[in-house]
C-alpha positions in Angstrom: 6.9 -11.5 3.7 8.8 -8.8 2.6 12.0 -10.5 1.6 12.8 -11.3 -2.1 10.2 -8.5 -3.1 10.1 -7.3 -6.7 9.0 -3.9 -7.0 7.5 -1.4 -9.5 6.8 2.4 -9.6 8.3 4.0 -6.3 8.5 0.7 -4.5 12.4 1.1 -4.4 12.6 4.2 -2.6 9.5 6.5 -2.1 6.0 7.5 -3.5 3.6 5.0 -5.1 4.3 1.8 -6.3 3.5 -2.0 -6.2 5.5 -5.0 -4.8 5.2 -8.9 -5.1 7.2 -11.7 -3.5 8.1 -14.6 -5.4 5.1 -16.7 -4.0 1.8 -15.0 -3.7 1.9 -11.7 -1.8 1.1 -8.4 -3.5 1.5 -5.1 -2.0 0.1 -1.8 -3.8 0.6 1.4 -2.2 3.1 4.2 -0.6 6.6 3.6 0.2 9.4 5.4 2.0 12.8 4.3 2.0 12.0 1.1 0.3 9.4 0.2 3.1 5.7 0.2 3.1 4.7 3.7 4.5 1.4 5.4 4.2 -1.5 4.2 2.5 -1.5 0.7 1.0 -3.1 -2.5 0.6 -1.9 -6.1 1.0 -3.4 -9.2 -0.9 -2.7 -12.7 -1.7 -2.8 -14.0 -5.2 -4.7 -17.4 -5.5 -2.1 -19.6 -7.3 -4.8 -22.1 -8.2 -6.8 -19.5 -10.0 -6.2 -19.2 -13.9 -7.0 -15.6 -13.7 -4.8 -14.8 -10.6 -7.6 -13.8 -8.3 -6.5 -11.7 -5.3 -7.7 -12.1 -1.7 -7.3 -9.2 0.6 -5.2 -9.3 3.7 -4.9 -5.8 4.9 -6.0 -2.4 3.6 -5.0 0.7 5.6 -2.0 2.8 6.7 1.6 1.6 7.1 4.5 2.8 8.9 8.1 1.2 8.6 6.8 -1.8 6.8 3.9 -2.7 9.7 0.2 -1.8 10.0 0.1 1.4 11.8 -2.9 3.8 12.0 -6.4 3.0 10.4 -6.8 -0.2 8.8 -8.8 -3.5 8.1 -7.1 -6.7 8.8 -8.6 -10.0 7.1 -8.5 -13.5 8.7 -10.0 -16.8 7.5 -11.7 -19.3 9.5 -10.0 -22.7 10.0 -7.1 -22.0 7.7 -4.0 -19.8 7.1 -4.2 -17.0 4.7 -2.3 -18.8 2.3 -4.4 -22.1 2.4 -7.5 -20.1 2.3 -6.3 -18.0 -0.8 -6.0 -21.3 -2.6 -9.4 -22.8 -1.6 -12.3 -22.6 -3.9 -14.4 -20.9 -3.0 -12.4 -18.8 -0.5 -13.7 -19.2 3.1 -15.7 -16.1 4.4 -13.1 -14.0 6.3 -13.2 -12.3 9.8 -11.9 -8.8 9.9 -10.7 -6.4 12.3 -11.3 -2.7 11.5 -9.8 -0.1 13.6 -6.5 1.3 15.1 -3.0 -0.4 14.8 0.1 0.4 16.4 3.5 -0.8 15.3 1.5 -3.9 13.6 -0.7 -4.7 16.7 -4.3 -4.0 17.1 -4.4 -0.9 19.5 -7.2 1.4 20.3 -10.8 1.1 19.6 -11.6 -1.5 16.9 -14.3 -3.6 15.5 -14.0 -7.5 15.2 -16.6 -9.0 12.6 -16.9 -12.7 12.5 -17.7 -14.7 9.6 -21.0 -15.5 11.1 -21.9 -11.9 10.9 -21.6 -11.2 14.6 -19.4 -8.4 15.9 -17.5 -7.0 18.9 -16.5 -3.4 19.0 -14.3 -2.3 21.8 -10.7 -1.3 23.2 -7.6 -3.2 22.3 -4.0 -3.0 23.8 -1.0 -4.5 22.2 -3.0 -6.9 20.1 -5.1 -8.2 22.7 -9.0 -7.2 23.7 -9.1 -5.5 27.1 -11.7 -4.4 29.7 -13.9 -1.1 28.7 -17.0 -0.1 26.9 -18.0 -2.7 24.4 -20.8 -3.2 22.0 -21.4 -6.9 21.2 -23.8 -8.0 18.5 -25.1 -11.5 17.6 -25.2 -12.5 13.9 -28.7 -12.8 13.9 -29.3 -9.2 15.3 -31.5 -10.6 18.1 -29.6 -9.5 20.9 -26.9 -6.7 21.5 -25.0 -5.6 24.6 -23.4 -2.0 24.8 -21.7 -1.0 28.0 -19.0 -1.7 30.3 -17.3 -5.1 30.2 -14.4 -7.3 31.3 -12.6 -9.3 28.6 -12.3 -13.1 29.9 -10.2 -15.8 28.3 -10.8 -19.3 27.9 -10.0 -20.2 31.4 -12.4 -17.7 32.8 -9.7 -15.1 33.6 -9.5 -11.3 32.8 -7.5 -10.4 29.7 -5.3 -7.4 29.5 -1.9 -6.4 29.4 0.7 -7.9 27.1 0.4 -11.4 25.3 -1.0 -13.2 22.2 -4.4 -13.1 20.9 -5.8 -16.3 19.0 -8.8 -15.1 17.2 -10.1 -18.8 17.4 -10.4 -18.7 21.0 -10.8 -15.1 21.9 -13.9 -15.5 24.0 -16.3 -12.5 24.5 -16.7 -9.4 26.7 -18.5 -10.1 29.7 -21.0 -7.4 30.9 -19.7 -6.0 34.1 -20.7 -2.4 35.4 -23.2 -0.1 33.4 -24.7 -1.1 30.2 -27.7 -1.9 28.1 -28.9 -5.4 26.9 -31.3 -5.5 24.0 -33.4 -8.3 22.6 -35.5 -8.8 19.5 -36.3 -6.1 17.0 -35.7 -3.3 19.3 -39.3 -2.8 20.3 -38.1 -2.0 23.8 -37.3 -5.5 25.1 -34.3 -5.1 27.0 -32.4 -4.1 30.4 -30.4 -0.9 31.2 -28.8 -1.0 34.6 -25.8 -2.4 36.4 -24.3 -5.9 35.6 -22.6 -7.9 38.3 -20.7 -11.1 37.7 
């Protein structure tokens, strides 16, 4: 929330500064024209914490008040960021590290789940799309790297414009050339063409 922001340093015009809204949001970074622009980090202040602990929400590049360029965006399982920030302990976050364009995930990026698994691949307008993906399980027992299509909840290819719910994102499905590895990397696996 950028309304009702109180700012310090260069927050009112340009340069470095900090800003906080009346509730819990804190931004530390660069501004231009009174908007978040350049390098900066966004946090939520735990209102239930006597030492005002801060929970990270985003760290990276900004343009015109939106995520734009390289950055890391944090999410929380089963709760909004505000509820998660006031939980004790704060739930394990999920994160997306990669490219953003006008506030949306766009380009190559890695989605890290709270269980330790990760998905690395292409994103367009905030949603994952088909292409080259790396999928690692939380226990590091299996990994896939290669061409894949993204299937939504109803087994339909995902792509183009739309919304993306991290809780129901599905997974990329191998389709085309790729490598599936199992175990501790001692050679167990398959390299070749995957069909659906």
